[in-house]
N, C-alpha and C positions, 0 to 999 in steps of 0.2 A: 543443777541438772541431772535427772536422770543418766542420759545416756553416757557411757564410757567408749570416748574415739576409739579407734585402732590401735595407734602408738601407744596410748596408755593402757589399752587390754594388753598388750604383750608384756609391759611390767608387772601388770597382775597375774599374768599366766606364770610369769619366772618366779613369783614371789610364791604363788602357792605350790608351783612343780617344787621347790625347797622343802616348804613345810610339807609336803605329801611326803616326801624322801627321808625326812627326818622322823616321821612317825614311830612309836615304838610298835613290836611285834603284837602286843596285845591288843593296841587300837586298831592296827590293820587287820587282825583276825575278826574282831568286832565289827567292825564298819563293813568290811567286805563281807562276811556272812549274810550281813542284813542287807547288804545290795543285792546278793545273789535270791534272796527270799523274794525280794520286791521285787524282780524282775520276772521271777515264775510267776508271782501272783497276777502281774501285768499280764501274761501271757495266757493265764486261764481266763482273765475278764476278758482280753482280745479275743480270744477264740468262741467265748462265751456269747458276745456281743455280736460276733459275726453271724454264729449259728442261729442266734434267736431273731436275727432280722435278715437273714438270707444275702447279706451286703458285707462281704470283705474288707472295705474301706471302712466301714463304722468301727470293725476291731482295729484298724491301725490308726484312727483318729483317737480311741480311748487308751490305747498301750503307751503312751507314753506318760500315762499317770505315776507309775512305778519310777520312771526313769527322773522326772521332776521332783518326785520326793528324794530321792537319791542325792540329787544337785542340791537343794535346798538345805536337807539335813547335813550336808558336806561328809556324805559317805564314800566309800571307796569301790569303783568299779574299774576293772583293770583295762576294759577299752577305752574311757576315758582317761585314764592314766597313761597309756600310749601315746597321748598326744601332748600331754603336761608335764609330767615327770621328766622324759629324756631332755626336755628343753633346759630344764636346771643345770645339767650334765654340760649341755651346748655352750652353754653362757658362763660355764665355771663355777657355778656356785654350789655343786654339789659332786662328788665323785661318781665313776660311772658304776662302781660295784656296789655302791648304795641303791641306784635306780635299779640293775638288774635285782637285788634281793628283795626291793619294795616291789616290783612287779610281778614277781616269781610267788611272794605271800600273799599280794591281792588276787592274784590267780587261784591260788589255793584257796582262799577264804572264799571267794565267789564260789567256787565248786562246792564247797562245803554247805553254803547256804541254798544253793540253788537243789542239791540233791536232797537236804535236809526236808524243803518245803514240798519237793515230789513225793518224797515217803509221807509225811502228811496229809498231802492231797489224795495219795492212794489211798489212806485209811478213810478217810472222810467219802470216798467213791465206793470202798467196797465194805464198809463195816469192820475193819480189821482184818480182810481177807475173805470173810463169809459170804459174800455176795459177789456175784458177778460182776465186772466191772461195766459200768452204763454210762450214758450222758456223754462228756466230752472224750472219755476215755479210748475207744476205739479210734477218736479223730487223733488223739496224740500220738496213740500205735502208729496208725498211718504215716504221720508226720515225722515220727524218728524213723521209718523206714525209709520215706522220700529223702531224710536229709542225710542218710548213709548207703543203702543199697543201691539207689538210683545213681548216685556218683562210682560206685562200685562196679555197676556195669558197663560205665564206660571206660574203666581203669583209670590210668595216669591223667588221661583228659578229664574224667570227673574230678579227679583231685584238683587239677589247675583251675576246673570252674568253680571249685570250692572255693580257692584261693582268691579268684577274682571276687567272687561274690562276697568274701569277707573284706575285701579292699574297699569295694562300693560301700558295704554297709558302714565301716567304722569311718569313712570318710565322712559321712553323713553324721554320725552318731557323736563324733567329735566336732563337728560343728555345734553340734547342739550344746556341748560341754562349755566350748568357746564363747557361743553367743550369749549363755547365762551370765559371763562375765562382762557383758555391754550394758548392762543394767544394774541398778543399787537396789532396787526395789523387789520386793517379793513376786508380784505382779508381772514385773517385766522380765524376770528371770524365768517364769512359768512359761511366759508367751516365747520368748525368744529361743528355748531349749525345747519348746513343745514342736514346733515346725519342721526341723529335719528329722527328729525321732518318726515322725508321721510318714515322712517321705522314704524312708530306708524300710520300715514295716510293711507299707503298703504295696512296694514291689520285691518283697520277697528275698531280700539279701540277707546274707548268713552272719549271725549276731554270736559268739563264740558262748557267752554267759547265758543268753536265752537257749542255745542248745544244752549246755550243762543241765537245765532242767528239762527240756522236752525227750530228747535221748534216752537218759535212764528212766526218767518215769514212763516214756513209752515202753522200755525194756520192761519194767513192772505190769505194765497191761496187756503184754503180750506180745509187742511188737518182735519180730523174727530177726533181733540185732544182737550180736554177742558185743562183751568188752572189745575185741580189738578192732571190730567194725565200725565201732564209736570213734575209736581214736584215730585211725588211720584215714578213713574215709571222711572223716567230720571235724573233730574237735582240733587235730593238730593243722591240718591246711587250713581251716578257717580262722584259728586263731594268728597263724603266720599272716595272712590276709588282713585280718584287724590290726595286726602291729605295721604292717605296711601303710594303711589306708589311714591310720591314726597318728603315727610318729612323723611319715614321710608327708603325704596328701595333705593332713592339716595341720600338724604341729610346726614340723620343720618348713613347708611352704610359707606358712606366717613369720616365722622368725626371719627367715632369711629376707622376704620383703618389706618389714617392719624395723628389724634392728637397725639399719642405717639411719633412718627418720628417727629412732629413740638416741642413737649414739647422738647424732647432729643436734638435736634438741637440747644436750646436755652441756653443750661449748658458750662458753662465756665468750663476752664481746674480747677479751683479753686472749682469748686462744687455750685458755685452760678449760678442764672437763671435771662438770662436778656433779656427782647423782641428784637425779632429779627425783623428789621423795614419789613414792607411788602410792597409789591408794589401795590399801591390803584388802583383799578378799578372803574370805574365808575359803580353804581348800574343799573341793567337792567334786565328786564324780572321778 
């Protein structure tokens, strides 16, 4: 049967979290950089679709392409790791220091990949800086200002709004990560992951890795945003919100509700406990 039930899903998440926490620095940097770049490509693709059709919802329907590629290829995305990797520490399968190190390295790798794609995209739009930016460039610059200066105009209330939008975003994104574990088939994983990602993108919530592409690329295209404004009014508060939404609202909530069922299932009739073998899924997102 292709469908994985929720209690078994938790076992697979714990297995994946432990495996991700034990990845080498080289693998994290390579897989994380690819993830950052793929989300940047998805963002420009979604913006292109929305511009060509005049319907933003079309962009939201297309955006998950990059995300499902990350899931299927078993790459590293820090927002998804916020839900999966801490669970391994909560269950005693890996130390917290290893979790923190993993998340920090994935964050750095996502940033490298996102900025690298932004630079390459800038080159393609401007012919190595010899022509004025056209096409999506003004939209990306305007979006970068909306994601920073608009929050700054409201002071700490704006920063708080960015945190809440980050929570709502990664609550849905991590449901996409988790739902990919509910199927053994490639098609099932794609469909399951696609739905929550469309929900987040269509509503304009804040995703820290998407912003790692949008804001610095917008700055290249002339957005009146400086480095401090990028990090103070968006990157840091949005990342905090993504952490809360992924680790608490998705990962820990599922862990707390399904762990008793999992533990109960391991008891034998004699009252002894033995581990039920889990279906091991590749670590992804």
